[in-house]
Kinemage of the C-alpha trace (Angstrom):
@kinemage 1
@onewidth
@group {chain A} dominant
@subgroup {mainchain}
@vectorlist {calphas} color= white
{ca met a 1} P 114.813 92.382 72.804
{ca thr a 2} L 115.992 89.077 71.388
{ca asp a 3} L 119.534 87.741 71.539
{ca thr a 4} L 119.756 88.324 67.782
{ca glu a 5} L 118.798 92.004 68.127
{ca leu a 6} L 121.410 92.493 70.845
{ca gly a 7} L 123.990 90.674 68.739
{ca gln a 8} L 123.272 92.809 65.683
{ca arg a 9} L 123.538 95.933 67.802
{ca met a 10} L 126.846 94.741 69.260
{ca gln a 11} L 128.205 94.015 65.780
{ca lys a 12} L 127.228 97.443 64.487
{ca leu a 13} L 128.746 99.186 67.513
{ca arg a 14} L 131.923 97.092 67.171
{ca glu a 15} L 132.256 97.955 63.496
{ca asn a 16} L 131.565 101.648 64.216
{ca ala a 17} L 134.356 101.514 66.817
{ca gly a 18} L 136.707 100.134 64.153
{ca leu a 19} L 137.288 96.868 66.001
{ca thr a 20} L 137.558 93.347 64.673
{ca gln a 21} L 135.999 90.477 66.578
{ca arg a 22} L 139.528 89.428 67.509
{ca lys a 23} L 140.455 92.828 68.930
{ca leu a 24} L 137.232 93.059 70.945
{ca ala a 25} L 137.764 89.521 72.246
{ca glu a 26} L 141.296 90.444 73.360
{ca arg a 27} L 140.035 93.531 75.187
{ca leu a 28} L 137.360 91.521 76.991
{ca gly a 29} L 139.469 88.442 77.703
{ca val a 30} L 137.156 86.090 75.784
{ca thr a 31} L 137.583 84.030 72.627
{ca val a 32} L 136.777 85.234 69.131
{ca gln a 33} L 134.195 82.449 68.973
{ca thr a 34} L 132.476 83.921 72.037
{ca val a 35} L 132.178 87.339 70.365
{ca ser a 36} L 130.926 85.669 67.198
{ca asn a 37} L 128.331 83.697 69.186
{ca trp a 38} L 127.098 86.926 70.817
{ca glu a 39} L 126.816 88.735 67.496
{ca thr a 40} L 124.921 85.928 65.770
{ca gly a 41} L 122.570 85.522 68.714
{ca tyr a 42} L 123.741 81.963 69.323
{ca arg a 43} L 124.699 82.857 72.883
{ca glu a 44} L 123.670 85.669 75.191
{ca pro a 45} L 126.504 87.658 76.800
{ca arg a 46} L 126.871 86.828 80.479
{ca met a 47} L 129.113 89.409 82.078
{ca asn a 48} L 129.678 90.922 85.480
{ca pro a 49} L 129.368 94.724 85.848
{ca ser a 50} L 133.112 95.242 85.321
{ca gln a 51} L 133.075 93.261 82.072
{ca thr a 52} L 129.965 95.089 80.903
{ca leu a 53} L 131.664 98.431 81.547
{ca lys a 54} L 134.724 97.260 79.593
{ca leu a 55} L 132.469 96.197 76.701
{ca cys a 56} L 130.737 99.590 76.617
{ca gln a 57} L 134.082 101.400 76.784
{ca ser a 58} L 135.467 99.274 73.951
{ca leu a 59} L 132.385 99.949 71.818
{ca asn a 60} L 132.314 103.668 72.710
{ca cys a 61} L 128.715 103.398 73.867
{ca ser a 62} L 126.591 103.680 76.961
{ca leu a 63} L 124.787 100.758 78.534
{ca ala a 64} L 121.507 102.280 77.306
{ca gln a 65} L 122.846 102.374 73.732
{ca leu a 66} L 123.999 98.774 73.975
{ca ala a 67} L 120.619 97.703 75.307
{ca gly a 68} L 118.865 99.625 72.550
{ca ala a 69} L 117.033 102.022 74.837
{ca ile a 70} L 118.486 104.926 72.877
{ca ala a 71} L 119.936 105.135 69.384
{ca pro a 72} L 123.721 105.114 68.989
{ca cys a 73} L 125.371 108.456 68.321
{ca gln a 74} L 125.660 109.197 64.625
{ca glu a 75} L 128.716 110.832 63.117
{ca asp a 76} L 128.007 113.915 61.017
C-alpha cells in the first residue's frame, strides 16, 4: 500500500465519521497540516500504539480497516 492509498482511506474514514481535518487533528494532538499531509500522501503517519488506537477510535474503524486489509463497514 502506498502513502497515497493510506491517505485516501484515512480521508474517506474521516469523512464517514463526520469529522473535519481540524477536529481529527484536535483529537490526535497534531496540527491540521499534519492530517492534511497524511491524507494527501505527502507524509506517512508515524504514531505509537496509543496514538494509533486513538486514530482508529476517532475514525470508528479497526486497524485492519485502516490498513485496508478489510473493507470499511457500509451503512445500509
